[in-house]
C-alpha positions as CSV (number, residue, x, y, z in Angstrom):
1,M,-40.7,41.8,-9.4
2,A,-41.1,38.1,-9.0
3,F,-40.9,37.7,-12.8
4,F,-37.6,39.6,-12.9
5,K,-36.1,37.3,-10.2
6,K,-37.3,34.3,-12.1
7,N,-35.5,35.5,-15.2
8,Q,-32.3,36.1,-13.2
9,N,-32.4,32.6,-11.9
10,T,-33.0,31.3,-15.4
11,K,-29.9,33.1,-16.7
12,K,-27.8,31.7,-13.9
13,T,-28.9,28.2,-14.7
14,E,-28.2,28.8,-18.4
15,G,-24.7,30.1,-17.5
16,S,-24.0,27.2,-15.3
17,G,-25.2,24.9,-18.1
18,S,-22.7,26.5,-20.5
19,I,-19.8,26.0,-18.1
20,L,-20.8,22.4,-17.5
21,E,-21.0,21.8,-21.3
22,Y,-17.6,23.4,-21.7
23,L,-16.1,21.2,-18.9
24,H,-17.8,18.2,-20.4
25,D,-16.1,18.9,-23.8
26,V,-12.7,19.5,-22.2
27,V,-12.9,16.1,-20.3
28,Y,-13.8,14.3,-23.6
29,I,-10.9,16.0,-25.4
30,L,-8.5,15.1,-22.7
31,A,-9.7,11.5,-22.7
32,L,-9.3,11.3,-26.4
33,I,-5.7,12.7,-26.2
34,L,-5.0,10.2,-23.4
35,V,-6.3,7.3,-25.5
36,L,-4.2,8.5,-28.6
37,F,-1.0,8.8,-26.6
38,T,-1.6,5.5,-24.8
39,F,-2.5,3.2,-27.8
40,C,-1.7,5.1,-31.0
41,M,1.3,7.4,-30.6
42,R,3.9,8.8,-28.2
43,V,6.5,11.5,-27.9
44,V,10.1,10.6,-27.6
45,I,13.2,12.7,-27.1
46,V,16.4,12.1,-29.0
47,S,19.4,11.4,-26.8
48,G,22.8,11.4,-28.3
49,S,24.3,12.1,-31.7
50,S,24.0,8.8,-33.6
51,M,21.4,10.3,-36.0
52,F,23.1,13.6,-36.6
53,S,22.5,15.7,-38.7
54,T,19.0,14.3,-39.5
55,L,18.2,14.4,-35.8
56,V,20.1,16.1,-32.9
57,D,20.2,15.6,-29.2
58,G,17.0,17.1,-27.6
59,D,14.7,16.8,-30.6
60,Y,11.1,15.9,-29.7
61,L,9.7,13.3,-32.1
62,L,6.1,12.1,-32.7
63,L,6.1,8.3,-32.8
64,I,3.4,6.1,-34.3
65,N,3.2,3.0,-32.1
66,R,4.4,-0.3,-33.7
67,P,1.0,-2.0,-34.1
68,L,-0.3,1.0,-36.1
69,C,2.6,2.1,-38.2
70,G,2.3,-0.6,-40.9
71,E,5.0,-2.5,-42.6
72,L,8.4,-1.0,-41.9
73,E,10.5,-0.1,-45.0
74,Q,14.1,0.8,-45.9
75,G,14.6,4.4,-44.9
76,D,12.1,4.6,-42.1
77,I,13.3,6.1,-38.8
78,V,12.3,3.9,-35.9
79,V,12.8,3.7,-32.1
80,A,13.8,0.4,-30.7
81,S,14.3,-1.0,-27.2
82,M,16.4,-4.0,-26.5
83,E,17.2,-5.4,-23.0
84,R,20.6,-6.6,-24.3
85,F,21.6,-3.0,-25.0
86,K,21.7,-0.3,-22.3
87,D,19.0,-2.2,-20.3
88,G,16.3,-1.4,-22.9
89,E,17.0,2.4,-23.2
90,P,15.2,3.5,-26.4
91,I,17.5,4.2,-29.4
92,V,16.6,6.0,-32.6
93,K,17.9,4.5,-35.9
94,R,17.1,4.2,-39.6
95,V,16.0,1.0,-41.3
96,V,18.7,-0.1,-43.8
97,A,17.4,-3.5,-44.7
98,T,14.4,-5.7,-43.9
99,E,13.9,-9.5,-43.7
100,G,15.4,-11.6,-46.5
101,Q,17.7,-8.8,-47.7
102,T,21.4,-9.2,-47.8
103,V,23.6,-6.5,-46.3
104,D,27.2,-6.0,-47.2
105,I,29.5,-3.1,-46.3
106,D,32.7,-1.9,-48.0
107,F,34.2,-0.2,-45.0
108,R,37.2,1.0,-46.9
109,A,35.0,2.8,-49.4
110,G,32.3,3.6,-46.8
111,I,29.6,2.1,-49.0
112,V,26.6,0.0,-47.9
113,Y,25.1,-2.6,-50.3
114,V,21.7,-4.1,-50.0
115,D,21.0,-7.1,-52.3
116,G,24.2,-6.1,-54.2
117,V,23.0,-2.6,-54.9
118,A,25.0,0.4,-53.4
119,L,22.7,2.6,-51.4
120,E,22.4,6.3,-52.2
121,E,22.5,7.6,-48.6
122,E,22.3,11.4,-48.9
123,Y,21.0,11.5,-45.3
124,T,24.2,10.2,-43.7
125,Y,26.6,12.6,-42.0
126,T,29.6,10.4,-42.4
127,P,30.4,7.4,-44.7
128,T,30.3,3.9,-43.3
129,H,34.0,3.4,-42.5
130,L,33.5,2.1,-38.9
131,S,33.3,-1.6,-38.4
132,E,31.8,-2.7,-35.1
133,G,32.4,-6.4,-35.1
134,M,29.5,-8.0,-37.2
135,E,30.6,-10.1,-40.2
136,F,29.4,-9.2,-43.6
137,P,27.7,-10.0,-45.9
138,L,24.7,-11.1,-43.7
139,V,21.2,-12.0,-44.5
140,V,18.5,-10.3,-42.4
141,E,16.5,-13.0,-40.7
142,E,12.7,-13.4,-40.8
143,G,11.0,-10.8,-38.6
144,C,14.1,-8.7,-38.1
145,L,15.6,-5.4,-39.3
146,F,19.1,-4.1,-39.9
147,L,19.4,-0.6,-38.4
148,M,22.0,2.1,-38.5
149,G,22.4,5.6,-37.3
150,D,22.9,8.4,-39.9
151,N,26.1,9.5,-38.2
152,R,28.0,6.3,-39.2
153,G,31.2,7.3,-37.4
154,D,29.4,7.8,-34.0
155,S,26.6,5.3,-33.8
156,R,26.3,1.9,-32.1
157,D,23.9,-0.1,-34.2
158,S,23.4,-3.3,-36.1
159,R,27.1,-3.4,-37.0
160,A,27.7,-4.2,-33.4
161,P,27.2,-7.8,-32.0
162,E,25.5,-6.5,-28.9
163,I,22.7,-5.1,-31.1
164,G,22.9,-7.0,-34.3
165,L,19.7,-7.8,-36.1
166,V,16.7,-6.2,-34.3
167,D,13.6,-8.2,-33.9
168,E,10.5,-6.2,-35.1
169,R,8.9,-6.9,-31.7
170,E,11.6,-4.7,-30.2
171,I,10.5,-1.8,-32.3
172,L,8.5,0.7,-30.3
173,G,7.3,2.6,-33.4
174,R,8.1,4.8,-36.4
175,A,9.1,8.4,-36.0
176,V,6.9,10.5,-38.4
177,F,7.2,14.2,-37.2
178,L,9.7,16.4,-35.5
179,L,7.7,18.4,-33.0
180,M,10.3,20.5,-31.3
181,P,13.9,20.9,-32.5
182,G,16.8,20.4,-30.0
183,T,20.2,22.0,-30.1
184,G,22.5,19.0,-30.1
185,T,25.4,18.3,-27.8
186,G,29.2,18.6,-27.7
187,E,30.7,18.8,-31.2
188,Y,27.3,18.2,-32.6
189,T,25.7,21.4,-31.2
190,V,23.5,23.4,-33.6
191,E,21.5,26.6,-33.4
192,W,17.8,26.2,-32.5
193,D,16.0,26.1,-35.8
194,P,12.1,26.1,-36.0
195,G,12.5,25.4,-39.7
196,R,13.4,21.8,-38.9
197,I,9.8,21.2,-37.5
198,G,8.0,18.9,-39.9
199,G,7.6,15.4,-41.3
200,L,10.5,12.9,-41.2
201,N,11.6,10.9,-44.2
């Protein structure tokens, strides 16, 4: 009888050990996730229609933090925060030109030129007819980027003097994945589409 009780106690101890091991693993996993989302990446929510139809209001994006996303290139989608614009509210835009490149825009034709070459911008929702006050052509200064939204008729971006050239230190990171699709807002409302989930170009 004593032997039977001893076995019961042993089983209880083994069961408790399994639970402790499970909790131990959960704590480590949560700690790893915390570290990842503190130093390596973050989730941002698109607000507004300036990137329509590539991105819509309410989209959840996975962002690789600036120190880890490497050299930013033309075509990358980035999130920036500038105190001079909307008190630092994050904005999502596309890199159109990088340091040393010359940007010119034919607003009548709606064509953007970088270093004299017309860009093939199949991602834009509207042509670039809207001038917002910056003078062109302009050369992108060292350590800066020229950013624009894909919805060129409804985007406040580097065409506007209050934004202008964006210092790379003002870039929070590069958007790499659409985690959860939104449904847009106003005239830019769309149906919820899980097919949009995936990597961003």
